[in-house]
C-alpha positions as CSV (number, residue, x, y, z in Angstrom):
1,M,-0.2,0.3,-0.3
2,G,1.1,3.4,-1.2
3,I,1.7,6.2,1.8
4,G,-1.0,8.1,-0.6
5,A,-3.1,5.3,-0.8
6,R,-2.8,4.9,3.2
7,R,-3.1,8.7,3.9
8,H,-6.5,8.1,1.5
9,W,-7.8,5.4,3.6
10,E,-6.8,7.3,7.1
11,A,-8.7,10.0,6.6
12,V,-11.7,7.5,5.4
13,A,-11.2,5.7,8.6
14,L,-11.4,8.8,10.5
15,W,-14.6,9.9,9.0
16,V,-16.4,6.7,9.6
17,G,-14.9,6.3,13.2
18,I,-12.9,3.3,12.8
19,P,-10.5,2.7,16.0
20,A,-7.1,3.7,15.0
21,S,-6.3,-0.2,17.1
22,L,-7.6,-1.9,13.8
23,L,-6.6,0.6,11.4
24,A,-2.8,-0.2,12.3
25,L,-3.8,-3.9,11.8
26,V,-5.4,-3.5,8.2
27,A,-2.1,-1.3,7.4
28,Y,0.0,-4.3,8.8
29,A,-1.8,-7.0,6.6
30,F,-0.9,-4.7,3.5
31,T,3.0,-4.1,4.9
32,A,3.6,-8.0,5.9
33,T,6.5,-9.8,4.6
34,E,6.0,-10.8,1.1
35,W,8.0,-14.4,1.3
36,G,4.8,-15.8,1.3
37,R,3.2,-14.1,-1.8
38,D,6.4,-14.5,-3.8
39,L,5.7,-18.4,-3.3
40,L,2.1,-18.7,-3.8
41,A,2.2,-16.7,-6.5
42,N,2.9,-19.4,-8.6
43,D,1.3,-21.8,-6.5
44,K,-1.6,-20.7,-4.8
45,V,-4.2,-24.0,-5.3
46,V,-2.1,-26.4,-7.1
47,A,-3.2,-29.4,-9.6
48,E,0.4,-30.6,-10.3
49,P,3.5,-30.7,-7.4
50,L,6.1,-27.3,-7.8
51,K,8.7,-28.7,-10.8
52,K,12.4,-27.2,-10.6
53,G,12.5,-23.7,-11.2
54,E,9.1,-22.5,-10.7
55,G,7.7,-21.8,-7.1
56,C,10.5,-19.7,-5.6
57,G,13.1,-22.0,-7.2
58,K,11.8,-25.1,-5.0
59,T,12.4,-28.3,-6.6
60,T,10.0,-31.0,-7.2
61,L,7.7,-32.6,-3.8
62,D,9.4,-35.8,-3.7
63,N,8.3,-38.3,-1.0
64,P,4.5,-38.0,-2.0
65,G,1.8,-39.9,-0.4
66,K,-1.8,-40.9,-1.4
67,D,-3.2,-38.6,1.0
68,L,-0.1,-35.7,1.2
69,A,3.1,-34.3,0.1
70,V,5.4,-32.6,2.8
71,R,8.8,-31.1,2.0
72,L,11.8,-29.4,4.3
73,D,14.0,-26.6,3.0
74,A,16.9,-25.0,4.2
75,Q,18.5,-21.7,3.3
76,R,20.8,-18.8,5.1
77,P,19.1,-15.6,6.0
78,G,18.7,-13.2,3.5
79,A,18.9,-15.3,0.5
80,H,15.7,-14.9,-1.7
81,C,14.7,-18.1,-3.3
82,E,18.3,-20.5,-2.4
83,W,15.8,-23.3,-1.0
84,A,17.4,-26.4,-1.2
85,D,17.3,-29.4,1.0
86,E,20.8,-29.5,2.2
87,V,22.6,-26.0,3.7
88,S,26.4,-26.4,4.0
89,P,28.7,-25.4,5.7
90,V,27.3,-23.8,9.1
91,G,29.1,-22.4,11.7
92,S,28.5,-21.5,15.3
93,R,25.6,-19.5,16.7
94,K,24.6,-19.4,12.4
95,K,21.0,-19.0,11.8
96,I,19.2,-20.8,8.9
97,E,16.0,-20.6,7.8
98,L,13.4,-23.9,7.0
99,L,10.8,-23.5,5.3
100,I,7.9,-26.1,5.6
101,T,5.7,-27.3,2.2
102,Y,2.5,-29.0,2.8
103,K,0.2,-30.4,-0.1
104,N,-3.0,-32.2,0.3
105,T,-2.5,-34.4,-2.6
106,S,-5.7,-36.8,-1.8
107,A,-9.3,-35.9,-3.4
108,K,-11.1,-35.0,-0.4
109,T,-10.7,-31.6,2.0
110,Q,-8.2,-32.1,4.9
111,R,-9.3,-30.5,7.8
112,D,-7.0,-29.7,11.0
113,V,-3.6,-30.4,10.0
114,I,-1.2,-29.9,12.8
115,A,2.7,-29.3,11.4
116,T,5.4,-30.2,14.1
117,L,9.1,-29.6,14.3
118,D,11.4,-32.2,15.1
119,L,14.9,-30.7,16.0
120,P,18.1,-32.0,16.3
121,W,20.3,-30.9,19.4
122,Q,22.0,-29.2,17.4
123,L,20.0,-26.5,16.3
124,G,17.7,-24.4,18.7
125,L,14.9,-22.8,17.4
126,V,14.4,-18.7,17.5
127,P,11.3,-17.5,19.7
128,E,8.2,-15.9,17.7
129,S,9.8,-17.0,14.5
130,T,6.9,-18.9,13.5
131,V,5.1,-17.9,10.2
132,I,2.5,-19.5,8.8
133,A,1.4,-18.5,4.6
134,N,-1.4,-20.1,2.8
135,G,-4.4,-18.6,0.8
136,S,-6.0,-17.3,3.8
137,N,-2.5,-15.6,5.4
138,P,-0.7,-14.9,1.6
139,D,1.9,-11.9,3.1
140,G,2.3,-14.2,5.8
141,L,1.4,-14.8,9.7
142,Q,3.9,-14.2,12.8
143,L,2.8,-16.7,15.5
144,D,3.9,-15.2,19.3
145,H,5.0,-19.0,20.4
146,D,7.1,-21.7,19.8
147,A,5.1,-24.8,19.9
148,I,5.9,-26.0,16.2
149,A,9.1,-27.1,18.3
150,N,7.1,-28.8,20.6
151,T,3.7,-29.8,20.8
152,G,3.0,-28.8,17.0
153,I,1.0,-26.3,15.4
154,P,-2.3,-26.3,13.5
155,I,-2.5,-24.5,10.1
156,G,-5.8,-25.1,9.2
157,G,-7.9,-27.1,6.7
158,Y,-6.7,-27.8,3.0
159,R,-9.4,-28.4,0.2
160,P,-7.2,-31.3,-2.6
161,G,-4.6,-29.6,-4.1
162,S,-4.0,-26.4,-2.2
163,V,-1.0,-25.8,-0.5
164,A,0.5,-24.2,3.2
165,Y,4.0,-23.0,3.7
166,V,5.5,-23.0,7.2
167,K,8.7,-20.8,7.7
168,V,11.4,-21.2,10.9
169,T,14.3,-19.7,11.7
170,V,16.9,-22.0,13.8
171,V,20.8,-21.0,15.1
172,A,23.7,-23.8,15.1
173,A,24.6,-24.3,18.9
174,G,26.1,-26.8,20.7
175,F,29.7,-27.1,19.0
176,Q,31.9,-27.0,21.5
177,S,30.2,-31.4,21.3
178,L,31.0,-32.0,18.5
179,E,33.8,-33.7,16.3
180,C,36.5,-31.6,14.6
181,G,35.1,-31.1,10.6
182,W,32.0,-31.9,8.9
183,S,28.7,-33.1,11.1
184,D,25.5,-33.7,9.3
185,V,22.4,-33.3,11.1
186,H,18.8,-33.3,9.6
187,P,15.9,-31.7,10.9
188,R,12.9,-33.7,10.6
189,V,8.7,-32.4,10.3
190,Y,6.0,-34.2,10.9
191,V,2.2,-32.9,9.0
192,A,-0.8,-34.7,10.1
193,P,-4.8,-33.9,8.8
194,K,-7.0,-35.3,11.3
195,G,-7.5,-38.8,10.7
196,L,-5.1,-39.4,9.2
197,D,-1.0,-41.0,9.7
198,P,1.9,-38.7,10.0
199,W,3.8,-37.7,6.8
200,Y,7.3,-36.7,7.2
201,A,10.5,-35.3,5.5
202,E,14.2,-34.4,6.5
203,A,16.8,-31.7,5.5
204,T,20.4,-31.9,6.2
205,I,22.2,-29.5,7.9
206,R,26.8,-29.8,7.2
207,M,28.3,-28.0,10.1
208,F,31.8,-27.7,10.0
209,K,34.2,-27.4,13.3
210,D,37.6,-25.9,12.9
211,C,40.1,-27.7,15.6
C-alpha cells in the first residue's frame, strides 16, 4: 500500500469512526513480509507438484503420499529463493531458515492439519520466528509462540490441491560437543491432517568445526 493510498484510507477511517488500532492492523496486513506471497503466486491452488525452477526455485515435492506431500528446505537468512534440502557449510551460532511445504494430494478436504518440527540438539529454534503462509494468509502470519517444536501447531484445513508453507528460523548451537570437521544434522517435520497418519520430510544441515 503506497503512502498516498494509506493516507486516503486513514482519512476515510477517521470519518467513519474506525479505531486507530484496527486501522494499524489493516495497514500491517498490507505491509507484512512478502515471502509467502512470492511462493503462493506460483502455487496458490495447485493441481500439479512444484517443478524445478518454479515456485521460488523449489524442487518437486518428493516423497508424496496418497493423501499428502511434505517437504523441508533450508537457506541462509537474507537469501532470496535459495531453498534446498541441504545447506553447507554452517558455522557456530549461525542462523538458518527452514521452510515446510505441505500439499493436500488427496481428493478430499483435509481438516485440522498439525505441523510439528523435530529439531536435533545441535539446532535451536529462534523464539517467535514461526510464520505461516497459505490462501488465508498470503503475506504470512507470524506466531507469538514456539509450539511448533513442542506440541506442534494447527495450520488449518485444505481443499484438494491446496498448499501451505511454514517458515521458522533456527540457530546452530552445541559446537563444543561436536567432533572436528564435518557433522550432518537432520531436522525433520511431521504433518498430520485429522484422522490420517503423519507424513514427514527432513533436510540436511552440514556443520563444520575447525579445530
